[in-house]
C-alpha positions, 0 to 999 in steps of 0.5 A: 675809220676802218683802221680805228676800229681795228685799233680799238679791237686789238686793245679790247682783245688785249685787255680782256686777254690780260684779264684771262690770264690773271689767275695763272699769272698769280700762281706764277708770281707766288711761285716768284719764278719766270722762265727763261730760255737759259735760266729763271729769275724772280721779280718785275719791274722795267725795261729799256729797249731800242729796235731796229726795223723796215717799213714802206713810206710813200712807196719807198723803202725806209729805215726805222730805229726806236728807243722805249723805257717801260714799267712792267707791272705784275709780269703782265702789262708795260706802261711807258714811253717811246720814240721812233726816227724814220728816213726813206731811200733817196730819190734823184731829181736830175733837174735840181742835181738833189736827192729828196728823202722823207724823214722824221720821228714820232712818240708818246705813250706806250701800253704793252699787255703781255701774255704768259711772260713767264714762258720763255717764248710768249706774245705782247701786244704794244700800242703807241698812241702820240704824235710827230713830225715828217719833212721832206729833205734835199741833200747832194750825194756822192755818186758812189755812195748815195748815203754820204750826203752833205748841203742838206736842205729843209724843204717842207714839214709837217706835224701828225698824229699817230696810233700804231698798234702791233704784236711782238713774238718775245723770247726771254734769253737771260733774266736781264735780256729779251729779243722780240720779232715784231710786226705793227701797223702806223696809222696817222693823220693826213700829212700836208706835204706838197707832192707827198700822198696825204696817207704816205706814213701808214703802213706796216712796220716790221723789225726786232727789239732788244729789251734790257732790264728786270721783268 
């Protein structure tokens, strides 16, 4: 319940801040110019992006990868869809001679208030709301390379709902490209996997996002 309250609070603050910057954004839109680190550009539209990140899932290191597409409205608000996949480091079980990992993905609607997006360095507040699935997978590996695996089996799987508010420090590199350093908190409903904590997917994420398009 506490995490939900925090999520609602972030959404409210971001919305109020977006409204507060409207006068300034109108001035910049009237001038028709967005400042970047290397050049300037007119216009707005939409973008596609991919992300690489890190998270802790069930007390194990996990690789996160994702993609999203957004329509950017008036340089101040993005709306679109996003999806992420993840896989934890394997844990070896001597009894079965197998490695076990949690793997899955989630996606849904993403909303992104953008503060002072015409400046070369600014912040955004992406918020994802959606659903996903996670599985406990087993597989055999090469002793010399645990990520070279075969004979994979799906032991058990379950679905969940997710809400993930975040913050990004964004850099306007050139008119068609931005990069962002991000941090977010992933809140999910309880998991129903034997031997896996119900809150295994809840936690912080960190990474970098590469954005390409018309902003």
